[in-house]
Each structure stands twice: as structure tokens, then as C-alpha cells.
N, C-alpha and C positions, 0 to 999 in steps of 0.2 A: 210316725203316723199322726200322733197327737198334734205335732207342730203344724202339719199340713191342714188338719181339721180346724185347728185354732185360727190359722191364717185365713182359711176360707170363711169361717164365721165372722171374723173381724172385717174382712172385705165386704161380705154380703150385708152386714149391719150398717156399714158406712154407706153402701149403695141404697139401702132402704131408707135411711134418714134423709137422703138427698134426692128422693124421687120428685120430679117436677110435677106440679099440679097443672094439668092441661086446661082446667076451667078458669084459671086466673089469666086475665088479659091486661097486660101492663100498658101504662100510658105515661107520657111525659108532658109536663108543662113548665115553662120557665126553668128548664134544666133540673127539674125535681121529679122523681118517680112517684106515680100514683097508679090507680087502676081505672079501667074504663067504667066499671061499676060505680066508683067513687064520683067520677065526673058526671055520669048519667044521673046520679042522685042530686047533683048540684047544677042542673041545666041553666039556672038563672045567671050563673057567673061565666058560662062558656060563651066565648065570642065565635070561635070556629074550631074545626078539627080536621086533621088529615090522617087517613088510615094508610099504613104501609103494610103490604101483605107479607113481606119477608125481610130478613136481615139484609139481603143483597140489595133491596130497593131503598134502603134508608139514605137520606141525604147526608152530606158530610158532617153536619152539626149533630146528627143523632147516631153516628157510627159507634160511639162509645157504649151505646145501649144495645148493640147487636146480640149480646149474650142473652138478652131477655126477649128478643124479637124473632125467635125461630118460628112462631106462629103468628107473627105480625106485631105491630106496635102502632099506637095511636098518639099523635101529637095534638095537644089541645092548646088553644090560645085563650087566655083568660081576659075578661073585660077589664078595662082600666078601673082601678079602685077596689078590685076584688083579689088582688095578688097576696093578701096577708093571711092566707091559710096557714095553719100550723105546719111546720116542717122541722125535721130533725136529721142531723147527719148520722150515718151508720156508726161512726166513731163514738158519737154520744150514746147511741143505743147500746154499744158494747160497754161503754163506761158505766151506764146505769145498771148493767147486768153483771158487773164485776169481771169483765173479760177485757183482755188487752185491746186497746183502741184500734190497732192495725190488723186485727184478726178479721178475715172475711165474714160476712153475715149471710146466712142462708134464708132466703125469703121464698116460701112455697116451693122449696127444692132448687131454686136458682141461686147459685153462689155469686154474691156481690163482692168482688175482690177490692174495689176502691171504697174505702171507708170514709172518704171525703164526700162521697155521693150523698145527696139528701133525698129523703122520702117525705111524703105528706103524712102527718100524724093520723089523718083520717083512715089510713089503710091498716094501721097497726092493730093487730088482734093479739092473740096469745103469744107470748115469748117463752122459750125454754132454752136453757143452757145445757148442751149435750157435748159429749166427746165426739169429735169429728177429725179424722186423720191425726189422732193423738193430741189434739188441742181442744180446750174449752171453746165452744162456738155457740153463738146465738142463732137459734132457729125461730123465725118469725112467721106466724100465720097472718094472712090478711083478712080483714072484715068483709 
């Protein structure tokens, strides 16, 4: 009975840690992940945007982001000369937090399995290292 209870608690805690935050709207620009809020705050650098309502409607070039597009995804085009926003790979985020570079990163409950993927530094809020599925994993909150 204790084993069953322990297994249930372990599974439910892993589920709680990875709950997706529905208020976060992800965006992509130049193959780098950001948030719609981040780009709305930087309107002067935005040339144009395209909103995709679902993962199924993503063009071929954005299909790799379908895991964060269940509630839609916005693609932004940045004006020439403004592409130099801070960016960091998820492998580097792991390295800075003492986690193996190839360990997936959890951002607002979404598991980012490809640690070669880059994110804009402007979205990085609080980071915590927690046990997730038996491995040390970085959990990142967005600003």
C-alpha cells in the first residue's frame, strides 16, 4: 500500500511541476522563442507579425514549435538592424544552473526537449532546479 501511495505522490508532484501556464503566449522571431508580451513591449523593432491559431495551422518552418502552439503561436519579423536582442540556448541555461546540457528545460510548464533551441533573454524570469522524472531539471518562469 505504501508503494502505491508513494508512486501516486511522485507522479502527481511531477504533474504539478509541469502544469502549463495558459496565460503565456509564445512567439518566434528569427528562429528564437520569445513571448507576445515581450514583442508588444518592443513595438519599435517589429516589422510585422503573423498569428497562427493552432499547431495544425503552422507553416513548415514553424512545425518544430508545435509543442508550444496548442493555443496559437505568433511569428514576428524584426526590422533590419534590430536583430541583436539578447539570446541564449537552452543548453547554456542548463549549464549555468549546473544541469546536464542535454536535459530538457521546462518553461512555464512546457517541456522544451531540444536544448539547441534559443530563447530571448528578455523572457527569462525566475529559474529553479527541481527533480523532474528523476533528473535535475531547470524550470523557468517568463517575465
